[in-house]
N, C-alpha and C positions, 0 to 999 in steps of 0.2 A: 581579286585581292590587290594586285598591283595597281589597278586603276584607282582603287580606293586611296591607296597611299600617295599616288601621284596627285589626286584631288586634294588631299590634306596638305601636301607640300605646296601645291599651287595656292591654296588659301593662305598658308603661312607667309609665302612670298608676297602675295597681294596685300595683306594687312601690314606686313613689315614695311613695304615700299610706301604704302599710304601713310603710315605713322612717321616714317622718315621724312616724307615730303611736308607733312604738317609741322614737324619739329623744325625743319629748315625754314619754313615760312614764318614760324613763330620767332625764330632767331633774327631773321631779316626784319620783321616788324619791330622787334625790340631795339635793334640797332638804329632803325629809322626814327623811332621815338626818341632814342637817346640823342641823335643828331639834332632833332627839332626842339627838344626840351630846353627851356631857359633856366632850369634849376641846377645851380652849381654850389660848391662850397670851396673855401680855401682850407686845406688841411696839410699839416707838416708830416706827411707819412714817412719822409726821409729822415726825420729826427731820431738819431740814435748816437748821440754824442754827449759828452760830459756837460757841455755848456747849455744843453737843453734838458738836462736831467733824464736823458735816455727815454724820451717819450714813447718811442716804439722800439723796444729792445728785443722783441720776439715776433716771429711770423704769426703766432697765435693772436697777438694783439692786433696785427694788421688785418688778419681774417675777421676778427671780431668787429673792428670798426667799419670795414667794408660791408659786412652783413647789415650793420645798422644803417649805413648809407643807403643801401638798397631798400631797406624797410621804410626809410624816410622819404624815398622818392628822388634821391640825388642822382642826377644824370651826368654831372661833370665835376671833376676835381682839379683844382689849381694847386700845383706843387712845384717846388724848386728842383732843378737838376744842378746841384751845386758844383761849380767847376773844381773847387778844392777837394771835394769828395772823389770826383771822377778822374781828375788828373793831378794827383798830389805832388808829382814830380814831372818835369817836362818829358813828354813822350811815354809816360807810364800810366796806362788807363785801367781803371777798376770799375766795372759796371755791375758787379754781382747784386748789390743791394737794389739798384734801380731796375735791373732785369726782373727781379721778383715782384716789385711793386707794379711795374708796367703790365706784366702778365696777369697779376691778380685783378687789376682793374679791367683789363681787356676781357678776361674770361667772364667778368660780371657785367659786361656791357655798360661800363662807366667810362665816359670820354675823359681825356686828359689834356689839360692845358699846361704844358711844361714851361717853366720859367728858366731861361738860360742866364745864370748869374753865379756868384759875384766874382771878384778876382781871386784866383789861386794865389797863395802867399808868394810863390816863386815868381809870379808874373805881374804882381801889383806894382803900380807906379810909385806907391809910397810904402809898400810892404804890408799893407792892411787890406782886409777883405772888401772894404767899401770904397776903395779908390779904383778908378778905371785902370785897365791893363797898361803896362808900359809900352806895349806894341799891340795895336789892334789885331794884327795878323795872328797873334797867339790865341786870342779869344776866338777869332773866326775859325781857327783850326779845331778847337775844342767843340764849338757849336756844330761844325760840320760832322764831326765824329758822332756826336749825340744824335743828331737828326738822321744821319745815315743809318745808324744802328736801329732806330725805332720807327722808321718811316712807314712801316707796314701796320703799325698799331697806334701811332700818335701823329696827328695832322695839324695840331695847333701849337704854336710856340710864341712865347712872350720874351722879349729881350730886356732883361734886367727888371728889377722891382723898384718902383718909385725913384727913378733917376733924377727927379726934380727936387728931391729931399737931401739935405746935407747928411742925414743919418745913413743914407744908402749910396750916395755918390759924392765923394769929396774930390775937389772943391767945386761948388756950383758956378756955372758959367752961362746960364741961360739956355742950357741944353745943347750948346754948340758941339762940344765933344761927344755927347751922347748921340746926337743925330748923325754924326760922321760914322760912329760905330754901327748904328742902326743900318745905315746905307750899305756898309761893307758886309754885314752879316746877312742882310736881306738878299743881296745879289748872290752870295755864296750858297745860302740855303735853297734858293730856287733852282740852282744847278743840281743840288743833291736830290731834292724832292720838289719838282715843279708844282705838285698838287698841295703842298703844305700852305698853311695860312700863318702869317706873321703879325703879331700884335706889338705895338709899342709897349714899353714898360708902364704899368698902371701909374697914373699921375696922382700925386698926393696934394698938390698945391692949387687945385682948382683949374679954371679955364684959362688962366694966364699961361699955363704950361701947354695947353692945346694950341694956343696962338704961337708960342715959341716953336712948337713942332712944325707948323706950317711955315713960319717965318724963316726957319733954318733949312728949308727946301726938302723936307722929309716926306712930302705928300705921296710920292710914288714908291715909298720904301716901307709901307705897312699896309696890311689888308683889312684890318679891323681896328677901330679906335678903342682905346682901353683907358678907363678912368676909375678912380676910387672916390667914394663919397662917404663921409662920416658926419653924422649929426646926432645929437643926444635926444632920445625920446622923452627925456625928463623936461625938455623945453617945449612949451606949447607951440603948436603949428610948425614944428621942425620938419615935418614931411614936405611942407611947401618949399623949403630950401633945397631939399633933395630934388624935387621936380624942377625947380628953377635951374639947378646946375646941369641937369640932363638936357633940358631944352636949349640952354645956351651953348652947350657943347655941340649939339647937333646944328645949331645955327652957324657956328664957326665952321663946321664941316661943310655945310651947304655953301657958305660964302667962298670956300676954297675948292669948290667943284667936287666934293666928296659926299654928296647927298645919298648916293647909292651904297655907301659902305655901311656895314653894321657897327653898332656901338655896344660894347660890353662893359658892364660894371663888375669888375673882378674882385672888388672888396667893398663890402658895406656890412655894418654890424654894430653891435653894442654889447656891453656886459650883461649878464644875467646872474646876479648874486643872491643867494638865499637870504631871506629875511632874518634879521638878527645876527648875521655874520658881518664882522667889521673888517674891511680891507681898504688899503689906500685907494683913493678915487682914480679913475682913468683920466686921460688927458682932457676930456670934455666936461669934467665936473663930477657931480654926484653919481655914484654907481646905480644904474637901474636894477631893480630886483628882477627875479625870474619871470614874474607875471608881466611886467612892463616890457621885458625883452621879447616875450612871446607876442605881445601886441605889436611891437615894432617889426617883427618878422612879417606879420600879417599886413601891416601898412606898406612896408617896403615892396613886397611882391605885388600887392594889389595896385599900387600906384605906378611902379616902374614898368610893369608889363602892359600898361595901357598904351605905351608908345610903340608904334610898329617898328621903329628902327632900333629899339633896345631888344637884343636877341638873347642875351645871357646875363644873369645876375648871380653872383657868387657871394654867399653869406660867409663872413669871416667870424669865427672858425666853425668847424664841425664839432670838435672836442675841446674842452677846457685844457689849459696848460697847468703845470705845477711849478709855481714860484719862479717863473721865467721873467716876467715883468715886475712882479711883486706889487701889482696894483690890479684894478678891476679888469684890465686887459686880459688877464689870465682866465677870465670867465666869459669870454666871447662865445664859447661853444654852445651848441644846442643839445649836446650831451655833456655830462659832467666828466671829470677826469676818471672816475671809477666806472665809466660807460653807462651809468644810469641816465635816463631820459629826463630832460627838463620840459616844462610846458612848451617851450619854443619848438621842440621836436614835433609835437602834435600840430602846432600852428603851421610848421613847414609842410608836413604831410597834407594838411587841409588845403593849403595853397596849391600843391601839386594836383590833388584830386579835382579841384575846381578848374584848373587849367586843362586837365585831360577832358573834362566835361564841357569845355568851351565857355566857362563862365568867368 
């Protein structure tokens, strides 16, 4: 009788170990797929403020949107780690909100591109969020704290968002001040986590900004080139302009000895507004409807992923906003504000499936 029970115990242990190994292998494969996948989205998971109408005011909403990301095939999320949130007063840090979001994405095998931005009110050179810090060392200290805290779960960091735009960096100086900050942050972050990858802040003003980046001596202070591209699908042949911008950016990289670096497009998108609904037009003209948005998703991923140096493409955004811009920009999401799916959601899914199948 004892032999029988020993045999049963042996079988249980055998099958348990086999199951555990298969599960571990599956997790490793999923993480490898996540690293290789080019499919990302920009989403404001940290938005829980009055100025953004408390877009994510509960953990349930965060869980719901991450589940939909998984369903869509999203492998990467680009999100701000706002300095003013994290260090509202000098030396006083609050990571609770970001801890939860980082853990949620990590558990779901979704990679995170963290944006280190903007100025905290107490540290801004002009007292506003979109001015550079009055002392670079203050920003470097915040960046080091963030990267040090999350270095086991987040390996990709972007310095600022659209520093070549007066909306996000006042005042413009041809990226001179920004490149100095980039150099100081890069050196500091590599000491905290030598394995991290640093991206320049996604550029909004085209390839003149890529030239400024190199002209200001920043070549050795970013690991991946990062650009933003916006065109309207309502304009015929606009996808040609997207292709041209990517090819020229890579030409500039190659000319400066950076042909081996990756190029990421961390913002590209357009509105998708329901037929019959009237909203103020977005900055590129007439708002595309939801079907035209879905076609643009298809065009963007089909075209951009043909270039071997384009490794990641982030659709902006994943979920619609609620009266933040008060124009078509509020409808960039591939899901609506109420979490229902637009046609663009299925188009995104289809692109992911085709990529997985090598088509």
